C-alpha positions, 0 to 999 in steps of 0.5 A, spaced: 407 912 420 412 906 420 408 899 423 412 894 426 412 885 425 415 881 429 419 876 427 419 869 429 426 866 432 426 860 436 431 860 442 431 853 443 436 852 436 443 853 436 445 860 435 446 861 427 453 864 425 451 867 419 447 871 424 451 877 426 449 882 432 452 888 433 451 893 440 449 900 439 449 905 445 451 912 447 447 919 447 442 922 442 446 922 437 446 915 437 439 914 439 438 918 432 435 925 433 433 926 425 425 926 423 426 920 418 423 922 412 420 918 405 426 915 402 427 912 410 420 908 409 417 902 408 425 899 404 428 896 410 431 888 409 428 883 412 435 881 414 435 886 418 432 886 425 433 889 431 432 886 438 426 891 442 430 894 449 424 896 452 417 897 450 414 901 443 407 904 443 408 906 436 410 901 433 408 896 438 414 892 440 415 889 446 421 888 449 425 882 448 423 881 441 425 881 435 423 886 429 424 888 422 429 895 423 424 900 421 425 907 426 424 908 430 430 903 432 432 905 439 427 907 443 420 911 442 423 917 443 428 916 439 429 918 431 433 916 425 440 915 427 447 912 424 444 904 427 439 905 421 444 906 415 449 902 418 444 895 418 442 897 411 449 898 409 451 891 412 446 887 409 447 890 402 455 888 402 452 882 406 448 878 403 449 871 405 448 875 413 442 877 418 444 883 422 441 885 428 442 890 433 440 891 440 441 899 442 440 902 448 441 910 449 439 916 452 439 924 449 444 927 454 448 922 457 454 922 461 458 915 459 458 913 467 450 911 466 454 905 462 458 903 467 456 898 471 459 900 477 458 907 477 452 908 474 447 908 480 450 914 483 450 918 477 443 916 476 441 918 483 444 925 483 441 927 477 435 923 478 430 929 474 435 929 468 432 928 462 437 922 460 435 919 468 428 919 465 430 916 459 433 910 463 427 910 467 422 910 463 425 905 458 431 901 461 430 899 468 434 905 471 440 900 468 442 901 461 449 897 461 445 891 465 439 892 460 444 891 454 447 885 457 440 883 459 438 883 452 445 880 449 444 875 452 438 873 449 441 876 442 446 870 443 441 865 443 439 866 437 446 870 434 453 872 434 455 878 437 460 881 432 462 888 434 460 894 439 458 901 436 459 907 440 457 914 439 457 919 446 461 925 448 458 931 448 456 930 455 463 929 457 466 934 452 474 933 453 474 929 458 481 925 458 479 920 462 473 918 456 477 913 454 479 910 459 471 909 461 470 906 454 476 901 456 473 899 462 465 899 459 468 895 453 472 890 458 466 889 462 462 887 455 467 883 453 467 879 460 460 879 462 458 876 456 464 871 455 466 874 449 474 876 446 476 882 444 479 880 438 472 877 436 469 882 437 472 890 436 469 897 438 468 902 433 466 909 436 464 916 432 467 922 432 462 928 434 460 934 429 465 938 426 467 945 428 466 948 421 459 943 420 456 947 426 459 943 431 459 945 439 463 939 441 469 938 436 474 938 441 472 931 444 475 929 437 481 929 439 480 925 446 476 920 441 482 919 438 486 916 443 481 910 443 486 906 438 491 908 443 488 906 449 483 900 446 487 895 441 481 893 439 478 900 438 476 904 432 475 911 430 469 913 426 470 919 422 465 925 422 468 930 418 464 934 412 457 930 416 452 936 415 448 937 422 442 939 422 443 947 422 438 947 429 443 946 434 451 945 435 451 937 438 446 932 432 447 931 426 441 932 419 438 926 417 443 926 411 448 926 416 446 919 419 446 916 413 453 917 411 454 916 418 451 909 418 455 907 412 461 910 416 461 905 421 459 900 416 465 900 413 469 900 418 467 894 421 467 891 414 474 893 413 476 890 420 473 883 418 475 883 411 482 885 413 484 882 420 492 881 419 491 889 418 489 891 425 491 886 429 498 887 433 503 880 434 508 880 439 515 877 439 521 876 444 525 883 446 530 883 451 531 876 456 531 878 463 537 874 466 541 873 473 539 872 479 532 873 482 532 880 485 534 883 478 526 881 476 524 886 482 519 891 480 519 888 472 514 884 468 516 879 464 513 874 459 514 866 460 516 862 454 519 856 451 523 858 446 526 851 444 517 850 442 516 857 441 511 858 446 509 861 452 505 860 458 498 865 459 491 865 463 486 863 458 479 866 458 476 860 462 481 862 469 486 857 468 493 857 466 494 856 458 500 853 453 501 855 447 504 858 440 506 866 441 501 868 436 496 865 441 498 866 447 499 873 446 493 875 443 489 881 446 483 876 447 487 873 453 487 877 459 493 876 461 500 874 459 505 877 463 507 877 470 510 879 476 514 877 481 513 878 489 516 875 495 512 871 500 514 866 506 518 860 502 519 863 495 516 868 490 509 869 487 508 870 480 501 875 480 498 875 473 498 882 469 494 885 463 496 887 457 495 893 460 499 892 465 494 891 470 493 887 475 489 881 473 483 881 477 479 874 478 472 875 482 475 881 485 482 878 487 489 878 484 490 873 479 497 868 481 500 862 477 498 857 483 499 850 481 494 844 483 496 837 486 501 833 481 494 829 479 491 835 478 491 836 469 491 843 470 495 849 473 490 855 476 490 863 476 487 863 482 488 868 488 492 867 494 488 864 501 490 863 507 494 857 506 498 861 500 495 856 495 489 855 492 487 847 491 494 845 496 498 849 501 503 853 497 500 852 491 501 859 489 509 859 491 514 858 487 522 856 488 525 860 482 532 859 479 536 862 473 541 857 471 547 860 466 546 859 459 539 855 459 534 859 463 530 860 469 527 853 472 519 854 476 519 849 482 512 849 486 513 849 492 506 846 494 508 840 490 516 839 490 515 838 482 517 843 476 513 847 471 513 844 464 506 846 461 500 848 463 498 842 466 501 840 474 507 842 477 508 835 477 515 833 473 521 831 476 526 834 471 526 843 470 523 845 464 528 852 462 523 858 461 525 865 458 524 871 461 523 877 457 519 883 455 516 883 449 515 888 442 510 888 437 512 884 431 512 887 424 516 881 420 509 879 417 505 886 418 500 887 413 498 893 417 501 899 412 499 895 406 492 894 408 489 900 411 490 903 403 486 897 400 480 902 399 484 906 394 488 900 391 481 895 390 480 897 383 486 897 379 488 888 381 495 892 383 500 888 386 503 891 392 508 887 398 508 887 405 511 895 405 506 897 400 510 898 394 507 896 388 511 890 385 510 885 379 507 880 377 513 875 378 514 877 385 514 871 390 512 871 397 506 874 401 503 880 397 497 884 397 492 884 392 485 888 392 486 889 400 487 881 401 493 877 403 496 872 398 501 867 398 505 868 390 
């Protein structure tokens, strides 16, 4: 029987930047369904730690404390799962880091139990289900809330670096599933103050049919995760052995391999970030009359300075180089124009094409008084502004050969950057659609770095092998260099 030892971590200290923490959630395969074996016992590195998300009796653990991550990690009814060998592989590959996991999972649970807006009704409707009992017995009837509670505690001592999910058997083949995962992921990021570009999500496939799996059809849905979530990744379950008992669960060896694959996927993104980051640039420049903008979403850029306007995480207006302004982590960098009394409003739109929500209200480009330090992304109110009357109302004009000007009706002044609209002279902006920038795209060259990392060959950005005299940006052993 495994024993637990509480680890002393001083929450009063600054968070340790070398303590990498991962949120793990899902249903039974994430919970762990295989009995651990002799090879899994007594050999866990002290640097691999778990934050107990509930109380355990055997081994004795108390919720909210850190322990060496020995089985069972997730909850008292869980067994060996992918989380075990994910963490063991991570500490092996990162000898100067500590790895922590925050795991919440329930056998048979539908994805709705992790949606903070849907879980309560789902729970009430299925009160006697096994997964509802686990939610009740271990997670205070609110699995999502327990994740956030424990994750905030973990942020006192370390840095959340990623999210691992395995779920789907209970939502097998549901076309809405990727969108539901996306909402949960975005809710986690917002509730924990995280950026998508810093915290990717890794989603595991279900057991393949030829290995005995009965929910393999769900993998066609899992495959859509990267399309729906730019920072989403699929972890393959191909050739992973099932347990031979039921059509849903992997064997102990299957979980060991699966955990390693999760770690490999996380390390791949960590070591090759440019391969997984889309970059955007100007596509179509919109010109003409104000009516020509109706129904269109567009970016607002200053081509002369190579900068663009966007909504920052702090819900203020921001102004930065394209690569920063159009980062997937930003809440929004597209705008949609609407008619409003006295002029036009500029509604902020997220990269997904959705209206940006701020405390339940739609976000608008909104100026403060001329003495203000910045513009806001704020909701309209009875004064059609936020801090000043008509602060969200804009007089927008196109000047042939120069661009668009933005004069705030509330201040009577022009917008120039992220500071308040307080300038007497106009700045000319380009309103434009965006396209992916492939000029420095190294995605293709780096996706295959595992196959190339042992031969020390030199590749260009197109993935073609070049000789040592080649000059420019190259890939060697899966990493980018300038020659």
